[in-house]
C-alpha distance (Angstrom), angle and dihedral (degrees) to the residues before:
residue distance angle dihedral
X1 . . .
X2 3.79 . .
X3 3.82 117.7 .
X4 3.78 135.5 170.0
X5 3.80 117.8 -130.9
X6 3.81 115.4 -156.3
X7 3.80 113.9 -160.2
X8 3.80 126.5 -160.0
X9 3.83 125.0 -164.5
X10 2.99 131.2 -45.0
X11 3.83 86.8 29.4
X12 3.80 90.6 47.9
X13 3.77 111.6 61.1
X14 3.81 122.2 -144.7
X15 3.79 111.3 -82.8
X16 3.81 94.8 17.2
X17 3.81 123.3 112.5
X18 3.78 115.3 -101.1
X19 3.82 95.7 -140.3
X20 3.79 124.7 65.4
X21 3.80 126.8 -179.4
X22 3.79 115.2 -135.0
X23 3.78 132.9 -174.3
X24 3.81 118.0 -146.8
X25 3.79 113.4 -165.7
X26 3.77 127.0 -156.1
X27 3.78 130.0 23.3
X28 3.81 122.6 1.9
X29 3.80 113.3 -79.6
X30 3.77 132.4 -147.9
X31 3.78 125.9 -135.1
X32 3.81 94.4 -94.3
X33 3.81 92.5 51.0
X34 3.81 88.4 50.8
X35 3.82 90.5 52.4
X36 3.81 90.3 52.2
X37 3.82 90.9 47.3
X38 3.81 93.4 49.4
X39 3.81 92.3 45.8
X40 3.79 88.7 56.2
X41 3.82 102.1 35.8
X42 3.84 99.4 35.1
X43 3.80 97.4 37.7
X44 3.82 93.4 126.7
X45 3.80 94.3 42.0
X46 3.81 95.1 49.5
X47 3.80 99.4 38.5
X48 3.82 88.0 -156.8
X49 3.79 130.7 67.2
X50 3.78 114.5 -115.9
X51 3.81 89.5 -148.7
X52 3.81 119.1 46.1
X53 3.82 129.2 -146.6
X54 3.81 90.1 -85.7
X55 3.84 90.6 54.3
X56 3.82 91.7 -108.8
X57 3.78 123.4 138.9
X58 3.79 117.1 -108.1
X59 3.81 94.3 -163.1
X60 3.79 142.4 40.0
X61 3.79 118.9 -111.8
X62 3.79 130.2 -151.6
X63 3.79 125.1 -168.4
X64 3.79 112.0 -150.9
X65 3.80 89.0 -19.2
X66 3.81 96.3 -51.5
X67 3.80 133.3 101.2
X68 3.78 113.7 -109.6
X69 3.81 135.4 178.8
X70 3.80 117.3 -99.2
X71 3.80 89.2 -112.0
X72 3.82 91.6 63.6
X73 3.81 110.9 124.6
X74 3.78 110.6 -131.6
X75 3.80 120.2 -127.4
X76 3.78 133.1 -148.8
X77 3.81 110.6 -76.7
X78 3.82 97.0 16.1
X79 3.80 118.0 150.6
X80 3.79 112.9 -139.2
X81 3.81 115.9 -163.0
X82 3.80 117.8 -159.7
X83 3.82 114.3 -152.5
X84 3.82 116.3 -175.6
X85 3.77 118.3 -131.8
X86 3.78 110.9 -112.9
X87 3.79 119.1 -139.0
X88 3.73 132.8 175.9
X89 3.67 143.6 95.5
């Protein structure tokens, strides 16, 4: 299945494109499985894990510009945008 991953800072580094094609082989995956896959396979590119030690997401995900539950099965051609949570005070 071919997807497009759109990264926002700090995942996207200055001067890099914000969209990256990705091919996921095998059975259909849901959004949470994709986050686990990207955390493992794109560890150097992201610089941050998308799933923390407690198995909680560290970012917000949009599918084709819309919020979706983590159980949403991704479809061929979907664009998944990864938006980091912002903390601070």
